[in-house]
N, C-alpha and C positions, 0 to 999 in steps of 0.2 A: 518629505516622503515617510510614511509610517514604516517602522521596523518590521521586516518580514519575520513571521513566526511559523514554526512547524506544528505547534500544539494549540488547541483551543484552551481557554481558561479552565474549563472543566477537566480536560485531560491533564493539564499542568498540575492542577490541584490533586488529582487522583495519583499522580506519579511522585510528586515531590512534597506534598503537604503532610504535616503531622496529623495523625488521625485524632478525632474527637469522640468517636463512637466508643461506648464503654467496653464492648467486646473486643474491639481492635486495640484499645489502650491496654486492656488486660493481657492481650496476646503479646504486645511488644514492650510494655513499660512497667511490668512488675519487676522490682529490684531483687536481685539475689543476695544471699548472705555475704558473698565476697564484695558485691557492689556496696552494701551497707557499711562494711568495714572501711572501704576506701572513702566513702562519703563522710562518715562520722569522725574521720581523722581531722576534718576541718572544724575549727573552733566556732566560727560564727554561723548562725542559722542561715543567713543570707548566702554564704558561700556553699553551705551544704546543699541548699536548694538549687542554686545555680549550677553547681557541678553535676548534680543528679539530672537536671533538665538537659544539660549538654550531653551527658552520657546516653540518655534516652534518644535524643535526636541523632546521635552518631550511630546508634543501633538501627534505628528506623525513623525516617527513610534513608539515613546514611549521610546526612548533611551536617556540616559544622554550623555553629551559630554565629551570625555576623554581628558587627557592632550595633548596639541599640536595638537588636532584633527582639521581637515580642512573639514568642510561640503562643499557640492557642491557650486561652485561659483554662479551658476544660482540662487540657493536658498538664498544665502547671498545677492545677488543683489536685489532679490524680496523683502526681508525684509528691506534692506537699503532704498529702494525707499519709502516705507511707512513711514519711520522715517525722511526722508530728510537728511540722513547722507551719508558719502562716504563709498563705499564698501570696499576700501582698509584699512579702520580703523580696520577691523576685524583681520588683521595680527598681530597687537599689542595686541589685546585681547587674542588671542590664546596662547601667551607666558606668560600670567599672571595667573599662576595656582592657587594662593591663591584667587584671585578675582573670578575665574571660580567656585571654590568649594563653596565659600560663596554664589554666585548667585544660584548655584544648590540647596543648602539647602533652600534658600528663595523661589525659584520657586516650590519646592516640597510642601512647606506649602501653597503657593498660589493656586496650582492645586489640593491639597488634595491627593498627591501621597506619597508613601513610597518606600524605597529601597528594592531590592530583598534580601530575607533572607532564612534561613533554612526551615521555614514553607512553603515558596513558592516553594522551591526545592522539598519538599515532595508532595506538591499539583500538581506540574508539572509531577512528576512521576506517580501520580494517573491518571491525565487527559491524559497524553501521553499514558499510558497503555491502557486506554479505546479506544483511537484512533488507536493504533497499533494492537489491536485485529482484526480490520477490514481491515488493509492495511499494506503493507511493504514499501510503498512510504514515503519518508522522509517529503515532503512538507505538506501533510495533518496532520501528527503528530505534526510538529512544529506549524502549524496554530492553532491547538486545544489548545496548550499551550499558544500561543500568545493571543488568544481570552480570555482565563481564566485570564491571568495576566492583560490585559487591563481592563476587567470587575472589577477586584479586586483593581484597582488603584495602580498597582505596576510598578515601573520603570523597563523596560526590562533589563535583563543582556545582556552581549555580545552574539552574535550568537553562538559562540563556546560552551558556557555553555549549551544552550538549545539543541545544537546538541549532546553533550555528554549524556544528559538525554534521548534524542530521540533514540540514539544508544542502550542505556541500555534497554529501554522499548521495543524496537523492538526485541532485543535478547530474552527478557522474553516472548514476545508474540509468537515467533517462538517455544520456548521451551514448552510453555503451549499448543500450537497447536499439537505438536508432542506427548505430553503426553496424550492429550485428544483422539487422534486417536488410540493410542496404548493401552489405558486403557482397561483391561479385556481380551486382547488377550491371549489365552492359548499357551503353549509351542508348541503344534502341529500346531496351526495357524501361529505362528512365523516361524516354520520350513517350512510350506507350502509356505509362502511368500518368504522366502529365496531361496527356490528351483526354483522360477520363474527366478532367475538370473543365475542359473547354466546351463551349456550347456547340453542339452539332447542328448545322443548319437544317438538316432533314428532320431531326427530332425536335428542334427548337428548345432544347435543353441539353444539359451535359449528359454524357454517357453514364456518369456516376449516378445522377438522379434517375436516369432511365432504368439502370440495373436494379435499383431499389424499389421502383414503383411498378407493381404488377397486381393484377386482380387475383383474388383467391377463389373466385367463383368457378366451380367445375364446368368448363365448357371447352369444346375442341379448339376454338380460337384462342382461348386463354392458355391451353396447354402448348400450343404452337408459340405463343408469345413468350412463355417461360423458357421453351427450348431455344428460342432466338437469344434470349439473355444468357442462358447457360452456355451456349456455344460461344458467345462473345467473351464471357468470363473465363472459360477454359482457354480461349485464344490468347489471353493475356500472358499465359506461360509462367505465372507465379505459383510455383508448387508449394504444397504444405510443408515440405522439408525446411523451407526457409524460416517459417515461424517456430519450428522446433528448436531454433537457436536461443530462444529466450525463455524465461520462466513462465509457466502456464498462467500464474496469477497476473503477471504483468501483461501477457498477451490478452487475457480476458479484459483487462482494463482498457487496453488500446482499442480492442474491438468495440467495447461499449462507448468509448469516447467518439470513435469514428461514426458509429451508428447514429448519434444524435447531432452530428455536424452536417451542415450543408456543404455543397461543393465550394461556394465562395469562402466559407469559413476555413475549410481545409487549404484552399489556395493562399490564404493570408498567413498560414503558419510558416515558421522558418523552414528552410529547405530540408534539413535532415529529419525534422519531426514530420513534415508533410509526406516525405517518402515513406517513413515508417508507418504512418496511418494508412496510406494507400496500399502498401504491401499487405498488411493484415486484413484490410477491407477486401482486397482482391481474393485472398484465400477464403475469408469468411463468406463472401458473396457466392463463391462457387459452391460451397457446402450448403448454404441456405437455399440457393436456387435448385440444387439437386434434390434436396429434401422437399421443397415446395412443389416441384414437378411431380415427384413420386406421390406425394400426398394428394395432389389434384387428380392424378391418373387413377388412384385408388377410388376416390370419390366418384369420378366420372364413370368408371366401370361398375360401380355399385357394390364392390366388395374389395377387401384388401388384397394386395399382391402377397402371396405367401413368401415370407423371407426364407432364403436358403441358408447355406453355411456362411455366406459372405455378408458383410454389413449391408444395410438397405441401399446406401448410395452407391456401393460397388455393384450390387446386383441389378440395380435399375436399368443400366444401359442395355440389358437384354430384352426389354419390353418393346412393343411395336414402335415406339418413338425412336427410330434408329439414328436420329440425328445425334443422340447422346454418345454414340459410338463413332461419330464422325463419318458416317456412311452417306452423308448427303441429305438433301431435303426429302421429306416424306410427303407423298401425295396426299391432298386434303382428305380423300375418302378413307385413308388409313388412320385418320385421327378419331374417327367415330367408333361407336360400339359395334361389336360383331353383329352380323345380320342374324335375325331370329327366324 
């Protein structure tokens, strides 16, 4: 089974690779006077170049240099020119593991850095969890952990370590989201949501599919059809306050995911995630159906309903389609335009 990853190759390179662009290298890899004093204390040119390259990598992107690791040639050349040494000398340094490790310890003291440890693992779990509450995207989660480690003066671990932490906190955020949306639902409400996915013999399809499938053509029959759907959606009893328990960005993602799923796809989800999708879809459908009904009524009447001080969907129940207020069916002749 292939290893799960949180980042694409492009994202991983953007976050963890040494830059090769001249402007970026000039921003991060120009050596100071103090740097040159430290570096020139080494007798051999190969050690001066190796120490300088490690120094630059620790500053940006913040990673130590592993055994036999070969940084970008453009970056090595940029550093070598500042020291007046040959770029090819680095090949010998990369093979000297003992020297590399001794230099790494010396540079950590010089830069005031420390190695990544258990305390930092736990801190990344906390920081990553805060980021994952707002997004499922891997890059912002990793960026939050990187910012914390750099501020704390910690040498970055390999990208795979932070990706494993990111995968864990994202899974926790998804679970927390599902639990928050389902908390307090009664058995009857669970059953009501589950019935949305079952095929209704009269409709010959699921109620979920029926709620999402309606004509947008302005006609009295279509207004009535929308009102039927709106009445059913409101009857589900899933209020918008429930979706206020989760972050707005994560809510939007769940709505988008549910919108492109069919009823069989949702039915195949694990129970907690299925309930979460159905809850946000129930709230979203009520809003969409209200807006669609109002928009169609405006088109059918030939002019927009003037909005009052209340939002459109709150103001709409006062129009002649009284079913929105729960006052019962409207006679068919009340759905047409006023007599002229």
